[in-house]
C-alpha positions in Angstrom: 0.0 0.0 0.0 1.3 3.4 -0.9 1.6 6.3 1.5 -0.7 9.3 0.9 0.3 11.1 -2.3 2.6 8.3 -3.4 2.4 6.0 -6.4 1.8 2.4 -5.4 4.4 -0.3 -6.1 1.8 -2.1 -8.2 1.3 0.9 -10.4 5.1 1.4 -10.8 5.5 -2.3 -11.7 2.6 -2.2 -14.2 4.1 0.9 -15.9 7.5 -0.6 -16.2 6.3 -4.0 -17.7 4.6 -2.5 -20.8 7.2 -1.5 -23.4 7.2 2.2 -24.3 6.7 1.3 -27.9 3.2 0.0 -27.0 2.2 3.0 -25.0 0.2 6.0 -26.3 1.6 9.5 -25.9 -1.0 10.1 -23.3 0.1 7.0 -21.3 3.8 8.1 -21.5 2.9 11.7 -20.4 0.8 10.4 -17.5 3.6 8.1 -16.3 6.1 10.9 -16.5 3.9 13.2 -14.4 3.2 10.5 -11.9 6.9 9.7 -11.6 7.9 13.3 -11.0 5.0 13.8 -8.6 6.1 10.6 -6.7 9.7 11.7 -6.6 8.7 15.1 -5.1 6.5 13.4 -2.6 9.3 11.1 -1.6 11.7 14.0 -1.1 9.1 16.0 0.9 8.1 13.1 3.2 10.5 12.4 6.1 11.9 8.9 6.1 10.4 8.4 9.6 6.9 8.9 8.2 7.2 6.4 5.4 5.8 2.9 5.5 8.3 0.0 5.3 7.0 -0.8 1.8 7.5 2.8 0.7 11.0 2.9 2.1 11.8 -0.2 0.2 10.3 1.2 -3.0 12.2 4.4 -2.7 15.4 2.6 -2.2 14.9 0.5 -5.3 13.8 3.5 -7.4 16.6 5.8 -6.1 14.2 8.2 -4.3 15.6 7.5 -0.9 16.3 10.3 1.5 17.7 8.1 4.2 19.0 10.0 7.2 18.1 13.4 5.7 15.5 15.9 6.8 12.5 16.5 4.5 12.5 19.7 2.5 9.6 20.9 4.7 11.8 20.3 7.8 14.7 22.1 6.2 12.5 25.1 5.4 11.2 25.2 9.0 14.7 25.1 10.3 15.7 28.0 8.0 12.7 30.0 9.2 13.5 29.2 12.9 10.3 27.3 13.3 11.8 23.8 13.4 12.1 21.3 16.3 14.7 22.7 18.7 16.2 19.2 19.2 17.1 18.9 15.5 20.2 20.5 14.1 
């Protein structure tokens, strides 16, 4: 099961099985938008908030942000609104 705003592993697998030569331009464009959206969501979501399945999927797809703060957390830190315990 995918985390909120994330593409499911089943959808990712289904998209990669069908050859690009058999996909319509609409399918290709949709997959590209979904891929970019999923990558952004992966970066924004802290690793600690991800399900085990999503962590594994991110690692396999290269979207892992292991040990890094989310972009949202980094922005909060910059604005001085972050958790005092984080550095």
